[in-house]
C-alpha positions in Angstrom: -15.4 -92.3 66.4 -14.4 -89.0 67.3 -15.5 -86.1 66.5 -13.5 -82.9 66.4 -14.6 -79.9 68.1 -15.3 -76.9 65.3 -12.1 -75.1 66.7 -10.1 -77.8 66.1 -11.1 -77.9 62.6 -10.1 -74.4 62.1 -7.2 -75.0 63.6 -6.4 -78.1 61.1 -7.0 -75.4 58.4 -4.7 -72.8 59.5 -1.7 -73.8 57.8 -3.3 -74.4 54.7 -4.9 -70.9 54.8 -1.6 -69.4 55.8 0.0 -71.4 52.9 -3.0 -70.1 50.6 -3.1 -66.2 52.1 0.9 -66.5 51.4 0.8 -67.7 47.8 -2.2 -65.0 47.4 0.0 -62.3 48.7 3.2 -63.5 46.7 1.1 -63.6 43.5 -0.3 -60.2 44.5 3.1 -58.9 44.8 4.2 -60.5 41.4 1.3 -58.7 39.7 1.6 -55.5 41.5 5.4 -55.7 40.7 4.3 -56.5 37.0 2.0 -54.0 36.6 4.4 -51.5 38.1 6.8 -52.0 35.3 4.5 -52.3 32.6 2.7 -48.6 33.9 6.5 -47.3 34.4 7.1 -48.7 30.9 4.2 -47.0 29.2 4.7 -43.9 31.3 8.7 -44.0 29.6 6.7 -44.6 26.5 4.3 -41.6 26.8 6.5 -39.1 27.8 9.3 -40.5 25.1 5.9 -39.5 22.7 4.9 -36.5 24.2 8.8 -35.2 24.0 8.7 -36.3 20.2 5.2 -34.5 19.7 7.1 -31.4 21.6 10.2 -31.5 19.3 8.1 -31.7 16.2 6.1 -28.9 17.0 8.8 -27.1 18.1 10.3 -28.0 14.5 7.1 -27.0 13.0 6.9 -24.2 14.9 10.4 -23.0 14.2 9.8 -23.7 10.5 6.4 -21.6 10.5 8.1 -18.7 12.0 11.2 -18.5 9.7 8.4 -19.0 6.9 6.2 -16.2 8.3 9.5 -14.0 9.1 10.8 -14.4 5.3 7.2 -13.6 4.0 6.7 -10.6 6.1 10.6 -9.5 5.0 9.7 -9.9 1.7 6.3 -7.7 1.9 8.9 -5.2 3.9 10.8 -5.2 1.1 8.3 -4.6 -1.6 6.5 -1.7 0.7 9.9 -0.1 0.7 10.9 -0.6 -3.2 6.9 0.8 -3.9 7.5 3.9 -1.6 10.8 4.4 -3.0 9.5 4.3 -6.4 6.7 6.2 -5.6 8.9 9.1 -4.1 11.1 8.9 -6.9 8.0 9.2 -9.3 6.5 12.2 -8.0 9.5 14.7 -9.1 9.3 13.2 -12.4 5.4 13.7 -13.0 6.1 17.0 -11.5 8.9 17.6 -14.3 6.8 16.1 -17.0 3.8 18.5 -16.5 6.2 21.5 -15.9 7.9 20.6 -19.4 4.8 20.3 -21.2 3.3 23.7 -19.6 6.6 24.9 -20.9 6.6 23.9 -24.3 2.7 24.4 -24.7 3.7 28.5 -24.0 5.3 27.7 -27.5 2.1 28.5 -29.3 2.3 31.9 -28.3 6.0 32.3 -29.5 6.9 34.6 -32.5 8.3 31.5 -34.5 5.2 29.0 -33.8 4.0 29.2 -37.1 7.4 28.2 -38.4 7.6 25.1 -36.0 4.2 24.1 -36.9 5.1 23.5 -40.5 8.4 21.7 -39.7 6.4 19.5 -37.6 3.8 19.0 -40.6 6.7 18.1 -43.1 8.4 15.7 -40.7 4.7 14.2 -40.4 4.2 13.9 -44.0 7.7 12.6 -44.3 7.2 9.8 -41.8 3.6 8.8 -42.9 3.7 9.8 -46.7 2.2 12.7 -48.2 -1.3 11.7 -48.3 -1.3 11.7 -44.6 -3.9 13.4 -42.9 -2.3 16.2 -40.5 -4.2 18.2 -37.8 -3.4 20.7 -35.2 -2.9 19.3 -31.6 -5.1 21.0 -29.0 -2.0 21.4 -26.9 -0.1 22.9 -30.2 1.9 20.4 -32.6 0.3 18.2 -35.1 -0.9 14.5 -35.2 -0.7 12.8 -38.3 -3.0 9.8 -40.0 -3.1 7.5 -42.3 -4.7 4.1 -42.4 -3.5 2.1 -39.9 -0.8 4.6 -39.0 -0.4 7.7 -36.7 2.4 10.0 -35.6 2.3 12.1 -32.4 4.0 14.9 -32.6 1.8 17.2 -30.5 4.2 19.6 -28.2 3.4 17.7 -25.0 4.5 14.2 -26.8 7.5 16.0 -27.8 8.3 16.8 -24.6 7.7 13.5 -22.7 9.7 11.6 -25.5 12.7 14.3 -25.1 12.4 13.6 -21.0 12.3 9.7 -21.6 15.3 10.4 -24.0 17.2 11.9 -20.9 17.0 8.5 -19.2 19.3 8.5 -16.3 20.0 12.0 -16.6 16.5 13.1 -15.4 16.5 10.6 -12.3 19.8 11.9 -11.2 18.1 15.3 -10.3 16.2 14.2 -7.3 18.1 10.7 -6.4 20.9 11.2 -3.8 
């Protein structure tokens, strides 16, 4: 029997080694191709999810922005209404103060005693003859019975007169 030289064994395995190497390369290429496809699919899926998240966030942001804008508009309208009412209230309160001052001046008028007597009669007509009638510090009278009270002070009468004018008074300072 003859033994082969070590170089001959290596040469004899060369085709097997080459076949195994080709198979390994083919398997590696297949695995790389599959991994590439899977990575591309996962990347596409991640991109789609990211787009969906961004679209959802954009819609939510737009909705939140619309809500915030609506809230801001409501607050601005309320503030404008409040300022308008304040601006209207100032001249009305000034008119009320001036009317009260002028009506209090009636106490110094010659006919005030007669006015006070008519107010006392009116108070008793409303509350009855047993009503306790006293003069108010600002002029006029206040009458009381148990559980009831009538204010016929000059200031209260001026306030009622202004209230009774309603829209007519507002026309004095509205455009």
